ChimeraX commands (.cxc) that place a marker at each C-alpha (Angstrom):
marker #1 position 17.79,-12.24,-37.23 radius 0.5
marker #1 position 18.72,-9.40,-34.84 radius 0.5
marker #1 position 15.45,-7.68,-35.70 radius 0.5
marker #1 position 13.52,-10.77,-34.61 radius 0.5
marker #1 position 15.50,-11.00,-31.35 radius 0.5
marker #1 position 14.79,-7.36,-30.67 radius 0.5
marker #1 position 11.10,-7.91,-31.23 radius 0.5
marker #1 position 11.12,-10.89,-28.87 radius 0.5
marker #1 position 13.00,-8.97,-26.18 radius 0.5
marker #1 position 10.38,-6.16,-26.45 radius 0.5
marker #1 position 7.55,-8.71,-26.13 radius 0.5
marker #1 position 9.30,-10.31,-23.15 radius 0.5
marker #1 position 9.45,-6.91,-21.41 radius 0.5
marker #1 position 5.85,-6.24,-22.17 radius 0.5
marker #1 position 4.84,-9.63,-20.74 radius 0.5
marker #1 position 6.89,-9.07,-17.55 radius 0.5
marker #1 position 5.26,-5.69,-17.09 radius 0.5
marker #1 position 1.83,-7.29,-17.52 radius 0.5
marker #1 position 2.81,-10.04,-15.06 radius 0.5
marker #1 position 3.67,-7.38,-12.37 radius 0.5
marker #1 position 0.43,-5.53,-13.10 radius 0.5
marker #1 position -1.58,-8.81,-12.56 radius 0.5
marker #1 position 0.35,-9.58,-9.34 radius 0.5
marker #1 position -0.57,-6.17,-8.02 radius 0.5
marker #1 position -4.22,-6.59,-8.92 radius 0.5
marker #1 position -4.26,-10.08,-7.35 radius 0.5
marker #1 position -2.96,-8.69,-4.06 radius 0.5
marker #1 position -5.68,-6.09,-3.94 radius 0.5
marker #1 position -8.57,-8.76,-4.04 radius 0.5
marker #1 position -9.73,-11.07,-1.24 radius 0.5
marker #1 position -8.30,-14.52,-1.40 radius 0.5
marker #1 position -10.31,-17.73,-1.08 radius 0.5
marker #1 position -14.05,-18.24,-1.28 radius 0.5
marker #1 position -17.09,-17.04,0.52 radius 0.5
marker #1 position -18.78,-19.51,2.84 radius 0.5
marker #1 position -22.31,-19.02,4.15 radius 0.5
marker #1 position -23.31,-20.66,7.45 radius 0.5
marker #1 position -26.66,-20.65,9.10 radius 0.5
marker #1 position -26.48,-20.75,12.93 radius 0.5
marker #1 position -29.70,-20.72,14.91 radius 0.5
marker #1 position -31.58,-19.07,12.12 radius 0.5
marker #1 position -29.03,-16.34,11.55 radius 0.5
marker #1 position -26.83,-16.17,8.43 radius 0.5
marker #1 position -23.11,-15.48,8.87 radius 0.5
marker #1 position -20.36,-15.30,6.20 radius 0.5
marker #1 position -16.77,-16.42,6.31 radius 0.5
marker #1 position -13.92,-16.17,3.89 radius 0.5
marker #1 position -12.24,-19.53,3.41 radius 0.5
marker #1 position -8.62,-19.74,2.24 radius 0.5
marker #1 position -5.34,-21.55,2.88 radius 0.5
marker #1 position -2.39,-19.97,4.71 radius 0.5
marker #1 position 0.87,-21.82,5.33 radius 0.5
marker #1 position -0.82,-25.10,4.36 radius 0.5
marker #1 position -3.66,-24.71,6.75 radius 0.5
marker #1 position -7.28,-23.82,6.10 radius 0.5
marker #1 position -8.41,-20.51,7.47 radius 0.5
marker #1 position -12.02,-19.30,8.13 radius 0.5
marker #1 position -11.93,-15.60,8.50 radius 0.5
marker #1 position -15.23,-14.32,10.08 radius 0.5
marker #1 position -16.91,-11.62,7.98 radius 0.5
marker #1 position -20.19,-11.47,9.90 radius 0.5
marker #1 position -23.60,-10.67,8.62 radius 0.5
marker #1 position -23.63,-9.02,5.23 radius 0.5
marker #1 position -26.45,-7.26,3.38 radius 0.5
marker #1 position -27.07,-7.92,-0.28 radius 0.5
marker #1 position -24.89,-5.02,-1.56 radius 0.5
marker #1 position -21.90,-6.18,0.49 radius 0.5
marker #1 position -22.42,-9.81,-0.57 radius 0.5
marker #1 position -22.67,-8.81,-4.20 radius 0.5
marker #1 position -19.50,-6.73,-3.93 radius 0.5
marker #1 position -17.56,-9.57,-2.19 radius 0.5
marker #1 position -18.73,-12.13,-4.82 radius 0.5
marker #1 position -17.77,-9.81,-7.69 radius 0.5
marker #1 position -14.33,-9.26,-6.15 radius 0.5
marker #1 position -13.76,-13.06,-5.86 radius 0.5
marker #1 position -14.92,-13.58,-9.44 radius 0.5
marker #1 position -12.66,-10.86,-10.72 radius 0.5
marker #1 position -9.70,-12.40,-8.92 radius 0.5
marker #1 position -10.35,-15.78,-10.55 radius 0.5
marker #1 position -10.28,-14.08,-13.98 radius 0.5
marker #1 position -7.09,-12.21,-13.15 radius 0.5
marker #1 position -5.57,-15.45,-11.87 radius 0.5
marker #1 position -6.25,-17.21,-15.17 radius 0.5
marker #1 position -4.71,-14.31,-17.12 radius 0.5
marker #1 position -1.68,-14.39,-14.81 radius 0.5
marker #1 position -1.11,-18.05,-15.36 radius 0.5
marker #1 position -1.33,-17.54,-19.10 radius 0.5
marker #1 position 1.15,-14.62,-19.04 radius 0.5
marker #1 position 3.63,-16.83,-17.09 radius 0.5
marker #1 position 3.35,-19.50,-19.69 radius 0.5
marker #1 position 3.83,-16.88,-22.48 radius 0.5
marker #1 position 6.93,-15.51,-20.74 radius 0.5
marker #1 position 8.41,-19.04,-20.69 radius 0.5
marker #1 position 7.73,-19.49,-24.38 radius 0.5
marker #1 position 9.17,-16.15,-25.45 radius 0.5
marker #1 position 12.25,-16.66,-23.31 radius 0.5
marker #1 position 12.88,-19.98,-25.06 radius 0.5
marker #1 position 12.42,-18.36,-28.44 radius 0.5
marker #1 position 14.63,-15.41,-27.65 radius 0.5
marker #1 position 17.36,-17.07,-25.70 radius 0.5
marker #1 position 17.20,-20.75,-26.65 radius 0.5
marker #1 position 16.89,-23.54,-24.13 radius 0.5
marker #1 position 19.28,-21.79,-21.74 radius 0.5
marker #1 position 18.56,-18.18,-20.95 radius 0.5
marker #1 position 21.39,-15.95,-22.06 radius 0.5
marker #1 position 21.99,-12.23,-21.79 radius 0.5
marker #1 position 22.71,-10.23,-24.98 radius 0.5
marker link #1:1,2 radius 0.2
marker link #1:2,3 radius 0.2
marker link #1:3,4 radius 0.2
marker link #1:4,5 radius 0.2
marker link #1:5,6 radius 0.2
marker link #1:6,7 radius 0.2
marker link #1:7,8 radius 0.2
marker link #1:8,9 radius 0.2
marker link #1:9,10 radius 0.2
marker link #1:10,11 radius 0.2
marker link #1:11,12 radius 0.2
marker link #1:12,13 radius 0.2
marker link #1:13,14 radius 0.2
marker link #1:14,15 radius 0.2
marker link #1:15,16 radius 0.2
marker link #1:16,17 radius 0.2
marker link #1:17,18 radius 0.2
marker link #1:18,19 radius 0.2
marker link #1:19,20 radius 0.2
marker link #1:20,21 radius 0.2
marker link #1:21,22 radius 0.2
marker link #1:22,23 radius 0.2
marker link #1:23,24 radius 0.2
marker link #1:24,25 radius 0.2
marker link #1:25,26 radius 0.2
marker link #1:26,27 radius 0.2
marker link #1:27,28 radius 0.2
marker link #1:28,29 radius 0.2
marker link #1:29,30 radius 0.2
marker link #1:30,31 radius 0.2
marker link #1:31,32 radius 0.2
marker link #1:32,33 radius 0.2
marker link #1:33,34 radius 0.2
marker link #1:34,35 radius 0.2
marker link #1:35,36 radius 0.2
marker link #1:36,37 radius 0.2
marker link #1:37,38 radius 0.2
marker link #1:38,39 radius 0.2
marker link #1:39,40 radius 0.2
marker link #1:40,41 radius 0.2
marker link #1:41,42 radius 0.2
marker link #1:42,43 radius 0.2
marker link #1:43,44 radius 0.2
marker link #1:44,45 radius 0.2
marker link #1:45,46 radius 0.2
marker link #1:46,47 radius 0.2
marker link #1:47,48 radius 0.2
marker link #1:48,49 radius 0.2
marker link #1:49,50 radius 0.2
marker link #1:50,51 radius 0.2
marker link #1:51,52 radius 0.2
marker link #1:52,53 radius 0.2
marker link #1:53,54 radius 0.2
marker link #1:54,55 radius 0.2
marker link #1:55,56 radius 0.2
marker link #1:56,57 radius 0.2
marker link #1:57,58 radius 0.2
marker link #1:58,59 radius 0.2
marker link #1:59,60 radius 0.2
marker link #1:60,61 radius 0.2
marker link #1:61,62 radius 0.2
marker link #1:62,63 radius 0.2
marker link #1:63,64 radius 0.2
marker link #1:64,65 radius 0.2
marker link #1:65,66 radius 0.2
marker link #1:66,67 radius 0.2
marker link #1:67,68 radius 0.2
marker link #1:68,69 radius 0.2
marker link #1:69,70 radius 0.2
marker link #1:70,71 radius 0.2
marker link #1:71,72 radius 0.2
marker link #1:72,73 radius 0.2
marker link #1:73,74 radius 0.2
marker link #1:74,75 radius 0.2
marker link #1:75,76 radius 0.2
marker link #1:76,77 radius 0.2
marker link #1:77,78 radius 0.2
marker link #1:78,79 radius 0.2
marker link #1:79,80 radius 0.2
marker link #1:80,81 radius 0.2
marker link #1:81,82 radius 0.2
marker link #1:82,83 radius 0.2
marker link #1:83,84 radius 0.2
marker link #1:84,85 radius 0.2
marker link #1:85,86 radius 0.2
marker link #1:86,87 radius 0.2
marker link #1:87,88 radius 0.2
marker link #1:88,89 radius 0.2
marker link #1:89,90 radius 0.2
marker link #1:90,91 radius 0.2
marker link #1:91,92 radius 0.2
marker link #1:92,93 radius 0.2
marker link #1:93,94 radius 0.2
marker link #1:94,95 radius 0.2
marker link #1:95,96 radius 0.2
marker link #1:96,97 radius 0.2
marker link #1:97,98 radius 0.2
marker link #1:98,99 radius 0.2
marker link #1:99,100 radius 0.2
marker link #1:100,101 radius 0.2
marker link #1:101,102 radius 0.2
marker link #1:102,103 radius 0.2
marker link #1:103,104 radius 0.2
marker link #1:104,105 radius 0.2
marker link #1:105,106 radius 0.2
marker link #1:106,107 radius 0.2
view
């Protein structure tokens, strides 16, 4: 039984490390989504996200195709990382329950 608990503790540490990695990667990507507005025939881009419960439109200005592609790729990458992050949090909860029972205990 102790071998199983040891394996679960190792898995828990691995998952916590992975969670920190995902948190760092999420902080390095832009938040929100890209909004395109056409004003008087000119196209401008904004980053739309929520901050302290309020919607924020951050002006990015005009963007060429390369910049636009880079921004869209960064936003798509953040969405993928966010899904992985949520799954890791769920896995941590499951492993904690298996390793420590319903109430988390220190060994």
